[in-house]
N, CA and C atoms of all chains as a GROMACS GRO file, in nm:
protein
  504
    1MET      N    1   0.641  -0.437  -0.227
    1MET     CA    2   0.533  -0.557  -0.263
    1MET      C    3   0.488  -0.587  -0.136
    2LYS      N    4   0.324  -0.608  -0.076
    2LYS     CA    5   0.296  -0.656   0.023
    2LYS      C    6   0.267  -0.791   0.028
    3ALA      N    7   0.305  -0.865   0.176
    3ALA     CA    8   0.237  -1.005   0.175
    3ALA      C    9   0.170  -1.009   0.267
    4GLN      N   10   0.040  -1.036   0.247
    4GLN     CA   11  -0.056  -1.046   0.364
    4GLN      C   12  -0.066  -1.206   0.448
    5VAL      N   13  -0.023  -1.247   0.550
    5VAL     CA   14  -0.012  -1.366   0.613
    5VAL      C   15  -0.116  -1.373   0.702
    6THR      N   16  -0.178  -1.470   0.686
    6THR     CA   17  -0.303  -1.538   0.811
    6THR      C   18  -0.263  -1.669   0.847
    7VAL      N   19  -0.264  -1.648   1.009
    7VAL     CA   20  -0.213  -1.743   1.093
    7VAL      C   21  -0.343  -1.795   1.129
    8THR      N   22  -0.356  -1.929   1.146
    8THR     CA   23  -0.499  -1.971   1.193
    8THR      C   24  -0.409  -2.095   1.310
    9LEU      N   25  -0.538  -2.103   1.382
    9LEU     CA   26  -0.492  -2.269   1.490
    9LEU      C   27  -0.542  -2.365   1.391
   10ARG      N   28  -0.479  -2.458   1.415
   10ARG     CA   29  -0.511  -2.587   1.322
   10ARG      C   30  -0.623  -2.655   1.390
   11GLU      N   31  -0.687  -2.727   1.320
   11GLU     CA   32  -0.814  -2.818   1.362
   11GLU      C   33  -0.808  -2.890   1.485
   12GLY      N   34  -0.874  -2.876   1.533
   12GLY     CA   35  -0.857  -2.925   1.697
   12GLY      C   36  -0.805  -2.917   1.777
   13ILE      N   37  -0.710  -2.778   1.774
   13ILE     CA   38  -0.622  -2.723   1.898
   13ILE      C   39  -0.740  -2.652   1.947
   14LEU      N   40  -0.761  -2.634   2.056
   14LEU     CA   41  -0.882  -2.603   2.135
   14LEU      C   42  -0.846  -2.413   2.102
   15ASP      N   43  -0.929  -2.337   2.105
   15ASP     CA   44  -0.935  -2.176   2.096
   15ASP      C   45  -1.019  -2.131   2.190
   16PRO      N   46  -0.964  -2.108   2.302
   16PRO     CA   47  -1.050  -2.035   2.444
   16PRO      C   48  -1.084  -1.868   2.372
   17GLN      N   49  -0.955  -1.832   2.327
   17GLN     CA   50  -1.015  -1.709   2.306
   17GLN      C   51  -1.135  -1.668   2.199
   18GLY      N   52  -1.120  -1.761   2.110
   18GLY     CA   53  -1.243  -1.792   2.008
   18GLY      C   54  -1.365  -1.854   2.086
   19LYS      N   55  -1.338  -1.901   2.170
   19LYS     CA   56  -1.491  -1.964   2.280
   19LYS      C   57  -1.567  -1.825   2.315
   20ALA      N   58  -1.430  -1.764   2.355
   20ALA     CA   59  -1.508  -1.638   2.482
   20ALA      C   60  -1.586  -1.534   2.348
   21VAL      N   61  -1.534  -1.519   2.247
   21VAL     CA   62  -1.582  -1.473   2.183
   21VAL      C   63  -1.730  -1.515   2.147
   22GLU      N   64  -1.709  -1.613   2.085
   22GLU     CA   65  -1.844  -1.678   2.085
   22GLU      C   66  -1.965  -1.666   2.172
   23HIS      N   67  -1.910  -1.679   2.299
   23HIS     CA   68  -2.010  -1.660   2.389
   23HIS      C   69  -2.057  -1.502   2.399
   24ALA      N   70  -1.977  -1.393   2.370
   24ALA     CA   71  -1.984  -1.294   2.396
   24ALA      C   72  -2.083  -1.228   2.265
   25LEU      N   73  -2.110  -1.284   2.147
   25LEU     CA   74  -2.166  -1.246   2.037
   25LEU      C   75  -2.294  -1.330   2.053
   26LYS      N   76  -2.316  -1.435   2.130
   26LYS     CA   77  -2.452  -1.486   2.164
   26LYS      C   78  -2.504  -1.402   2.272
   27SER      N   79  -2.444  -1.351   2.380
   27SER     CA   80  -2.492  -1.326   2.497
   27SER      C   81  -2.578  -1.149   2.401
   28LEU      N   82  -2.467  -1.116   2.305
   28LEU     CA   83  -2.518  -1.013   2.232
   28LEU      C   84  -2.633  -1.053   2.152
   29GLY      N   85  -2.705  -1.132   2.142
   29GLY     CA   86  -2.832  -1.184   2.050
   29GLY      C   87  -2.820  -1.259   1.938
   30PHE      N   88  -2.668  -1.270   1.892
   30PHE     CA   89  -2.623  -1.342   1.765
   30PHE      C   90  -2.641  -1.452   1.763
   31ASP      N   91  -2.784  -1.516   1.793
   31ASP     CA   92  -2.807  -1.646   1.807
   31ASP      C   93  -2.751  -1.765   1.707
   32SER      N   94  -2.720  -1.724   1.562
   32SER     CA   95  -2.687  -1.803   1.454
   32SER      C   96  -2.539  -1.837   1.479
   33VAL      N   97  -2.470  -1.779   1.531
   33VAL     CA   98  -2.328  -1.750   1.554
   33VAL      C   99  -2.273  -1.981   1.616
   34SER      N  100  -2.248  -2.043   1.521
   34SER     CA  101  -2.227  -2.166   1.580
   34SER      C  102  -2.058  -2.224   1.624
   35SER      N  103  -1.980  -2.112   1.569
   35SER     CA  104  -1.850  -2.142   1.606
   35SER      C  105  -1.750  -1.975   1.548
   36VAL      N  106  -1.663  -1.972   1.635
   36VAL     CA  107  -1.568  -1.873   1.653
   36VAL      C  108  -1.432  -1.931   1.621
   37ARG      N  109  -1.350  -1.870   1.535
   37ARG     CA  110  -1.219  -1.902   1.558
   37ARG      C  111  -1.129  -1.815   1.528
   38VAL      N  112  -1.031  -1.762   1.660
   38VAL     CA  113  -0.943  -1.612   1.648
   38VAL      C  114  -0.759  -1.666   1.572
   39GLY      N  115  -0.730  -1.598   1.459
   39GLY     CA  116  -0.625  -1.598   1.440
   39GLY      C  117  -0.531  -1.496   1.430
   40LYS      N  118  -0.431  -1.506   1.339
   40LYS     CA  119  -0.349  -1.344   1.311
   40LYS      C  120  -0.353  -1.285   1.198
   41SER      N  121  -0.343  -1.220   1.143
   41SER     CA  122  -0.325  -1.126   1.028
   41SER      C  123  -0.215  -1.055   1.021
   42ILE      N  124  -0.124  -1.086   0.950
   42ILE     CA  125   0.005  -1.025   0.946
   42ILE      C  126   0.024  -0.963   0.794
   43GLU      N  127   0.042  -0.802   0.809
   43GLU     CA  128   0.101  -0.753   0.690
   43GLU      C  129   0.234  -0.737   0.711
   44VAL      N  130   0.317  -0.793   0.576
   44VAL     CA  131   0.474  -0.745   0.560
   44VAL      C  132   0.473  -0.641   0.447
   45GLU      N  133   0.549  -0.584   0.473
   45GLU     CA  134   0.603  -0.491   0.341
   45GLU      C  135   0.727  -0.520   0.295
   46LEU      N  136   0.750  -0.566   0.180
   46LEU     CA  137   0.904  -0.598   0.145
   46LEU      C  138   0.930  -0.488   0.036
   47ASN      N  139   1.070  -0.508   0.022
   47ASN     CA  140   1.114  -0.379  -0.081
   47ASN      C  141   1.190  -0.479  -0.160
   48GLY      N  142   1.234  -0.450  -0.274
   48GLY     CA  143   1.326  -0.490  -0.367
   48GLY      C  144   1.355  -0.631  -0.419
   49LEU      N  145   1.244  -0.704  -0.392
   49LEU     CA  146   1.240  -0.828  -0.443
   49LEU      C  147   1.107  -0.900  -0.522
   50SER      N  148   1.176  -0.990  -0.642
   50SER     CA  149   1.064  -1.024  -0.735
   50SER      C  150   0.959  -1.074  -0.632
   51PRO      N  151   0.845  -1.118  -0.688
   51PRO     CA  152   0.765  -1.194  -0.651
   51PRO      C  153   0.733  -1.314  -0.638
   52GLU      N  154   0.834  -1.414  -0.694
   52GLU     CA  155   0.918  -1.518  -0.612
   52GLU      C  156   0.962  -1.529  -0.527
   53GLU      N  157   1.083  -1.453  -0.504
   53GLU     CA  158   1.140  -1.424  -0.394
   53GLU      C  159   1.087  -1.413  -0.300
   54ALA      N  160   0.974  -1.290  -0.291
   54ALA     CA  161   0.908  -1.246  -0.205
   54ALA      C  162   0.820  -1.365  -0.133
   55GLY      N  163   0.768  -1.435  -0.185
   55GLY     CA  164   0.683  -1.557  -0.192
   55GLY      C  165   0.775  -1.653  -0.057
   56LYS      N  166   0.896  -1.680  -0.152
   56LYS     CA  167   1.017  -1.795  -0.063
   56LYS      C  168   1.042  -1.694   0.072
   57GLN      N  169   1.086  -1.605   0.058
   57GLN     CA  170   1.112  -1.515   0.206
   57GLN      C  171   1.019  -1.521   0.328
   58VAL      N  172   0.865  -1.522   0.250
   58VAL     CA  173   0.764  -1.454   0.330
   58VAL      C  174   0.747  -1.629   0.426
   59ASP      N  175   0.719  -1.705   0.338
   59ASP     CA  176   0.707  -1.860   0.375
   59ASP      C  177   0.806  -1.902   0.471
   60GLU      N  178   0.946  -1.841   0.442
   60GLU     CA  179   1.023  -1.913   0.559
   60GLU      C  180   1.014  -1.813   0.681
   61MET      N  181   0.981  -1.661   0.631
   61MET     CA  182   0.927  -1.592   0.790
   61MET      C  183   0.824  -1.677   0.870
   62CYS      N  184   0.743  -1.752   0.795
   62CYS     CA  185   0.635  -1.814   0.897
   62CYS      C  186   0.677  -1.913   0.936
   63ARG      N  187   0.743  -1.998   0.871
   63ARG     CA  188   0.786  -2.105   0.922
   63ARG      C  189   0.935  -2.082   1.042
   64LYS      N  190   0.962  -1.986   1.082
   64LYS     CA  191   1.090  -1.956   1.150
   64LYS      C  192   1.026  -1.824   1.265
   65LEU      N  193   0.913  -1.748   1.247
   65LEU     CA  194   0.876  -1.685   1.320
   65LEU      C  195   0.793  -1.623   1.345
   66LEU      N  196   0.696  -1.644   1.251
   66LEU     CA  197   0.545  -1.592   1.257
   66LEU      C  198   0.422  -1.694   1.276
   67SER      N  199   0.472  -1.799   1.292
   67SER     CA  200   0.382  -1.909   1.302
   67SER      C  201   0.429  -2.006   1.380
   68ASN      N  202   0.361  -2.099   1.441
   68ASN     CA  203   0.397  -2.184   1.553
   68ASN      C  204   0.364  -2.336   1.485
   69PRO      N  205   0.458  -2.417   1.420
   69PRO     CA  206   0.371  -2.491   1.306
   69PRO      C  207   0.348  -2.650   1.373
   70VAL      N  208   0.383  -2.637   1.544
   70VAL     CA  209   0.292  -2.740   1.585
   70VAL      C  210   0.163  -2.772   1.595
   71THR      N  211   0.067  -2.603   1.626
   71THR     CA  212   0.014  -2.546   1.643
   71THR      C  213  -0.080  -2.475   1.528
   72GLU      N  214  -0.047  -2.424   1.465
   72GLU     CA  215  -0.079  -2.304   1.385
   72GLU      C  216  -0.041  -2.356   1.216
   73ASN      N  217  -0.150  -2.344   1.137
   73ASN     CA  218  -0.151  -2.298   0.985
   73ASN      C  219  -0.110  -2.190   0.978
   74PHE      N  220  -0.072  -2.137   0.831
   74PHE     CA  221  -0.066  -2.018   0.761
   74PHE      C  222  -0.080  -2.010   0.630
   75SER      N  223  -0.124  -1.906   0.567
   75SER     CA  224  -0.146  -1.908   0.405
   75SER      C  225  -0.100  -1.726   0.388
   76VAL      N  226  -0.033  -1.766   0.281
   76VAL     CA  227   0.031  -1.610   0.204
   76VAL      C  228  -0.052  -1.582   0.089
   77LYS      N  229  -0.056  -1.446   0.104
   77LYS     CA  230  -0.088  -1.391  -0.026
   77LYS      C  231   0.007  -1.259  -0.097
   78LEU      N  232   0.021  -1.291  -0.216
   78LEU     CA  233   0.107  -1.162  -0.263
   78LEU      C  234   0.034  -1.052  -0.292
   79ALA      N  235   0.040  -0.948  -0.285
   79ALA     CA  236   0.013  -0.844  -0.360
   79ALA      C  237   0.105  -0.690  -0.395
   80GLU      N  238   0.094  -0.682  -0.526
   80GLU     CA  239   0.147  -0.636  -0.586
   80GLU      C  240   0.091  -0.465  -0.549
   81PRO      N  241   0.157  -0.363  -0.486
   81PRO     CA  242   0.080  -0.212  -0.439
   81PRO      C  243   0.092  -0.169  -0.608
   82ALA      N  244  -0.003  -0.073  -0.592
   82ALA     CA  245  -0.064  -0.022  -0.730
   82ALA      C  246   0.046   0.050  -0.770
   83GLY      N  247   0.054   0.071  -0.888
   83GLY     CA  248   0.106   0.141  -0.993
   83GLY      C  249   0.288   0.097  -0.967
   84GLU      N  250   0.269  -0.013  -0.932
   84GLU     CA  251   0.451  -0.064  -0.978
   84GLU      C  252   0.448  -0.140  -1.115
   85MET      N  253  -2.245  -2.119   0.698
   85MET     CA  254  -2.200  -1.999   0.608
   85MET      C  255  -2.087  -1.926   0.712
   86LYS      N  256  -1.972  -1.971   0.636
   86LYS     CA  257  -1.855  -1.881   0.687
   86LYS      C  258  -1.806  -1.742   0.637
   87ALA      N  259  -1.794  -1.670   0.753
   87ALA     CA  260  -1.754  -1.544   0.764
   87ALA      C  261  -1.579  -1.536   0.784
   88GLN      N  262  -1.524  -1.434   0.709
   88GLN     CA  263  -1.369  -1.445   0.742
   88GLN      C  264  -1.351  -1.294   0.740
   89VAL      N  265  -1.362  -1.216   0.865
   89VAL     CA  266  -1.304  -1.114   0.954
   89VAL      C  267  -1.194  -1.068   0.957
   90THR      N  268  -1.123  -0.969   0.870
   90THR     CA  269  -0.998  -0.898   0.926
   90THR      C  270  -1.000  -0.762   0.971
   91VAL      N  271  -0.948  -0.765   1.102
   91VAL     CA  272  -0.916  -0.625   1.174
   91VAL      C  273  -0.799  -0.611   1.198
   92THR      N  274  -0.738  -0.472   1.116
   92THR     CA  275  -0.662  -0.427   1.098
   92THR      C  276  -0.639  -0.286   1.192
   93LEU      N  277  -0.545  -0.222   1.251
   93LEU     CA  278  -0.507  -0.110   1.294
   93LEU      C  279  -0.529  -0.005   1.198
   94ARG      N  280  -0.601   0.105   1.251
   94ARG     CA  281  -0.620   0.246   1.129
   94ARG      C  282  -0.440   0.238   1.085
   95GLU      N  283  -0.445   0.312   0.978
   95GLU     CA  284  -0.328   0.390   0.904
   95GLU      C  285  -0.317   0.519   1.007
   96GLY      N  286  -0.171   0.520   1.052
   96GLY     CA  287  -0.169   0.632   1.175
   96GLY      C  288  -0.152   0.577   1.282
   97ILE      N  289  -0.217   0.453   1.379
   97ILE     CA  290  -0.173   0.439   1.474
   97ILE      C  291  -0.078   0.352   1.500
   98LEU      N  292  -0.001   0.378   1.615
   98LEU     CA  293   0.116   0.290   1.648
   98LEU      C  294   0.080   0.156   1.630
   99ASP      N  295   0.183   0.048   1.605
   99ASP     CA  296   0.183  -0.113   1.623
   99ASP      C  297   0.279  -0.168   1.686
  100PRO      N  298   0.321  -0.127   1.796
  100PRO     CA  299   0.398  -0.221   1.885
  100PRO      C  300   0.457  -0.310   1.891
  101GLN      N  301   0.320  -0.398   1.845
  101GLN     CA  302   0.359  -0.534   1.836
  101GLN      C  303   0.394  -0.594   1.671
  102GLY      N  304   0.381  -0.503   1.605
  102GLY     CA  305   0.413  -0.483   1.448
  102GLY      C  306   0.574  -0.483   1.492
  103LYS      N  307   0.588  -0.346   1.502
  103LYS     CA  308   0.700  -0.299   1.530
  103LYS      C  309   0.837  -0.396   1.584
  104ALA      N  310   0.770  -0.485   1.714
  104ALA     CA  311   0.873  -0.577   1.772
  104ALA      C  312   0.895  -0.725   1.664
  105VAL      N  313   0.794  -0.765   1.578
  105VAL     CA  314   0.793  -0.854   1.472
  105VAL      C  315   0.919  -0.791   1.390
  106GLU      N  316   0.873  -0.702   1.322
  106GLU     CA  317   0.973  -0.629   1.238
  106GLU      C  318   1.103  -0.600   1.263
  107HIS      N  319   1.158  -0.578   1.388
  107HIS     CA  320   1.278  -0.582   1.415
  107HIS      C  321   1.309  -0.714   1.428
  108ALA      N  322   1.224  -0.837   1.474
  108ALA     CA  323   1.278  -0.973   1.495
  108ALA      C  324   1.311  -1.044   1.364
  109LEU      N  325   1.225  -0.996   1.258
  109LEU     CA  326   1.262  -1.038   1.134
  109LEU      C  327   1.391  -0.985   1.100
  110LYS      N  328   1.450  -0.864   1.128
  110LYS     CA  329   1.576  -0.790   1.087
  110LYS      C  330   1.642  -0.893   1.100
  111SER      N  331   1.681  -0.890   1.243
  111SER     CA  332   1.743  -0.966   1.310
  111SER      C  333   1.755  -1.113   1.288
  112LEU      N  334   1.702  -1.160   1.209
  112LEU     CA  335   1.669  -1.321   1.146
  112LEU      C  336   1.760  -1.281   1.047
  113GLY      N  337   1.786  -1.170   0.933
  113GLY     CA  338   1.804  -1.178   0.807
  113GLY      C  339   1.746  -1.118   0.725
  114PHE      N  340   1.618  -1.085   0.768
  114PHE     CA  341   1.555  -1.082   0.637
  114PHE      C  342   1.535  -0.914   0.659
  115ASP      N  343   1.660  -0.841   0.572
  115ASP     CA  344   1.667  -0.702   0.542
  115ASP      C  345   1.562  -0.641   0.485
  116SER      N  346   1.517  -0.700   0.354
  116SER     CA  347   1.419  -0.679   0.275
  116SER      C  348   1.268  -0.617   0.330
  117VAL      N  349   1.256  -0.661   0.443
  117VAL     CA  350   1.152  -0.617   0.506
  117VAL      C  351   1.144  -0.476   0.567
  118SER      N  352   1.000  -0.385   0.530
  118SER     CA  353   1.018  -0.249   0.568
  118SER      C  354   0.898  -0.198   0.635
  119SER      N  355   0.825  -0.279   0.678
  119SER     CA  356   0.721  -0.290   0.779
  119SER      C  357   0.632  -0.351   0.807
  120VAL      N  358   0.575  -0.391   0.928
  120VAL     CA  359   0.509  -0.515   0.986
  120VAL      C  360   0.372  -0.453   1.038
  121ARG      N  361   0.246  -0.498   0.984
  121ARG     CA  362   0.143  -0.432   1.090
  121ARG      C  363   0.045  -0.571   1.133
  122VAL      N  364   0.072  -0.588   1.256
  122VAL     CA  365  -0.020  -0.725   1.310
  122VAL      C  366  -0.189  -0.689   1.301
  123GLY      N  367  -0.260  -0.749   1.266
  123GLY     CA  368  -0.406  -0.761   1.299
  123GLY      C  369  -0.481  -0.902   1.360
  124LYS      N  370  -0.607  -0.878   1.352
  124LYS     CA  371  -0.677  -1.017   1.391
  124LYS      C  372  -0.743  -1.077   1.288
  125SER      N  373  -0.797  -1.192   1.256
  125SER     CA  374  -0.825  -1.241   1.200
  125SER      C  375  -0.909  -1.356   1.231
  126ILE      N  376  -1.055  -1.320   1.187
  126ILE     CA  377  -1.179  -1.404   1.304
  126ILE      C  378  -1.258  -1.510   1.206
  127GLU      N  379  -1.282  -1.595   1.198
  127GLU     CA  380  -1.391  -1.699   1.165
  127GLU      C  381  -1.514  -1.708   1.219
  128VAL      N  382  -1.581  -1.726   1.137
  128VAL     CA  383  -1.714  -1.687   1.252
  128VAL      C  384  -1.821  -1.749   1.134
  129GLU      N  385  -1.873  -1.881   1.219
  129GLU     CA  386  -1.942  -1.993   1.129
  129GLU      C  387  -2.104  -1.935   1.180
  130LEU      N  388  -2.176  -1.903   1.074
  130LEU     CA  389  -2.325  -1.836   1.139
  130LEU      C  390  -2.405  -1.982   1.051
  131ASN      N  391  -2.496  -2.020   1.116
  131ASN     CA  392  -2.625  -2.136   1.061
  131ASN      C  393  -2.769  -2.052   1.028
  132GLY      N  394  -2.780  -2.115   0.931
  132GLY     CA  395  -2.939  -2.092   0.871
  132GLY      C  396  -2.996  -1.930   0.834
  133LEU      N  397  -2.868  -1.849   0.755
  133LEU     CA  398  -2.868  -1.726   0.759
  133LEU      C  399  -2.824  -1.739   0.556
  134SER      N  400  -2.960  -1.616   0.496
  134SER     CA  401  -2.894  -1.561   0.360
  134SER      C  402  -2.768  -1.529   0.354
  135PRO      N  403  -2.681  -1.510   0.256
  135PRO     CA  404  -2.578  -1.412   0.220
  135PRO      C  405  -2.583  -1.299   0.288
  136GLU      N  406  -2.721  -1.257   0.209
  136GLU     CA  407  -2.757  -1.090   0.277
  136GLU      C  408  -2.720  -1.068   0.424
  137GLU      N  409  -2.819  -1.148   0.493
  137GLU     CA  410  -2.851  -1.146   0.623
  137GLU      C  411  -2.715  -1.163   0.710
  138ALA      N  412  -2.627  -1.243   0.668
  138ALA     CA  413  -2.529  -1.294   0.689
  138ALA      C  414  -2.428  -1.184   0.695
  139GLY      N  415  -2.395  -1.151   0.607
  139GLY     CA  416  -2.336  -1.014   0.592
  139GLY      C  417  -2.334  -0.872   0.667
  140LYS      N  418  -2.510  -0.850   0.668
  140LYS     CA  419  -2.568  -0.718   0.770
  140LYS      C  420  -2.494  -0.794   0.961
  141GLN      N  421  -2.538  -0.909   0.945
  141GLN     CA  422  -2.497  -0.956   1.119
  141GLN      C  423  -2.377  -0.930   1.127
  142VAL      N  424  -2.256  -1.033   1.041
  142VAL     CA  425  -2.152  -0.988   1.062
  142VAL      C  426  -2.091  -0.851   1.108
  143ASP      N  427  -2.104  -0.742   0.994
  143ASP     CA  428  -2.098  -0.623   1.008
  143ASP      C  429  -2.130  -0.561   1.136
  144GLU      N  430  -2.230  -0.583   1.213
  144GLU     CA  431  -2.290  -0.530   1.306
  144GLU      C  432  -2.210  -0.636   1.426
  145MET      N  433  -2.160  -0.732   1.430
  145MET     CA  434  -2.106  -0.767   1.527
  145MET      C  435  -1.944  -0.723   1.501
  146CYS      N  436  -1.889  -0.664   1.406
  146CYS     CA  437  -1.777  -0.642   1.368
  146CYS      C  438  -1.745  -0.461   1.470
  147ARG      N  439  -1.875  -0.365   1.462
  147ARG     CA  440  -1.916  -0.277   1.511
  147ARG      C  441  -1.923  -0.253   1.704
  148LYS      N  442  -1.991  -0.368   1.715
  148LYS     CA  443  -2.048  -0.405   1.837
  148LYS      C  444  -1.903  -0.437   1.922
  149LEU      N  445  -1.863  -0.599   1.880
  149LEU     CA  446  -1.797  -0.640   1.924
  149LEU      C  447  -1.594  -0.669   1.905
  150LEU      N  448  -1.640  -0.692   1.761
  150LEU     CA  449  -1.481  -0.758   1.696
  150LEU      C  450  -1.396  -0.639   1.679
  151SER      N  451  -1.439  -0.526   1.655
  151SER     CA  452  -1.333  -0.434   1.630
  151SER      C  453  -1.358  -0.315   1.725
  152ASN      N  454  -1.265  -0.252   1.745
  152ASN     CA  455  -1.262  -0.099   1.832
  152ASN      C  456  -1.289   0.012   1.692
  153PRO      N  457  -1.365   0.059   1.660
  153PRO     CA  458  -1.380   0.160   1.542
  153PRO      C  459  -1.345   0.278   1.549
  154VAL      N  460  -1.262   0.291   1.688
  154VAL     CA  461  -1.180   0.449   1.704
  154VAL      C  462  -1.054   0.420   1.634
  155THR      N  463  -1.004   0.294   1.647
  155THR     CA  464  -0.851   0.230   1.628
  155THR      C  465  -0.849   0.152   1.531
  156GLU      N  466  -0.948   0.112   1.505
  156GLU     CA  467  -0.916  -0.044   1.384
  156GLU      C  468  -1.026  -0.044   1.277
  157ASN      N  469  -0.992  -0.082   1.152
  157ASN     CA  470  -1.031  -0.125   1.055
  157ASN      C  471  -1.127  -0.287   1.026
  158PHE      N  472  -1.192  -0.281   0.984
  158PHE     CA  473  -1.268  -0.439   0.949
  158PHE      C  474  -1.296  -0.459   0.798
  159SER      N  475  -1.266  -0.569   0.768
  159SER     CA  476  -1.310  -0.605   0.568
  159SER      C  477  -1.377  -0.781   0.655
  160VAL      N  478  -1.498  -0.787   0.574
  160VAL     CA  479  -1.568  -0.917   0.593
  160VAL      C  480  -1.556  -0.980   0.465
  161LYS      N  481  -1.565  -1.116   0.422
  161LYS     CA  482  -1.558  -1.180   0.356
  161LYS      C  483  -1.667  -1.284   0.370
  162LEU      N  484  -1.718  -1.321   0.293
  162LEU     CA  485  -1.840  -1.414   0.320
  162LEU      C  486  -1.787  -1.540   0.216
  163ALA      N  487  -1.778  -1.688   0.290
  163ALA     CA  488  -1.778  -1.768   0.215
  163ALA      C  489  -1.900  -1.926   0.252
  164GLU      N  490  -1.954  -1.931   0.142
  164GLU     CA  491  -2.058  -2.054   0.162
  164GLU      C  492  -1.943  -2.200   0.176
  165PRO      N  493  -1.983  -2.263   0.244
  165PRO     CA  494  -1.900  -2.387   0.217
  165PRO      C  495  -1.967  -2.494   0.100
  166ALA      N  496  -1.861  -2.549   0.107
  166ALA     CA  497  -1.842  -2.646   0.012
  166ALA      C  498  -2.001  -2.716  -0.007
  167GLY      N  499  -2.070  -2.782  -0.068
  167GLY     CA  500  -2.177  -2.827  -0.079
  167GLY      C  501  -2.293  -2.810  -0.078
  168GLU      N  502  -2.296  -2.684  -0.046
  168GLU     CA  503  -2.486  -2.605   0.039
  168GLU      C  504  -2.492  -2.537  -0.092
   0.00000   0.00000   0.00000
């Protein structure tokens, strides 16, 4: 079972990396860009768990390690690998 | 118009950050984790473009700046903001 975790900065938290990318895109001529936010995408592969259990565990992983709940939000998407 | 870009390392490319997260998760007791890969999630906000044009521009941004085509793959998802 695969879980796709996306960790993004909360609204209102400054994102200097996003700002840098935004300026770089504009200087490359992409003038229609109005904002860029950079986050993390984490793919976790889990063995021998039911979808419910996997969801619960990944949620706990996000709270304990993968995200900083003060400054970041996270979302989890579970995907059964093909053929299982 | 919002575009969600996910940049991931290609298969076969070593991911030391993912390995470190995997070990950290295991040492926290998440024994069912078998592999972790860490990538980037980039949210780009664009103004005044049709969906087709936005898709094309974001694709070009990924090739020129957001990803390294030698070591990384990217995927783009376009999302019209509510009410437009």
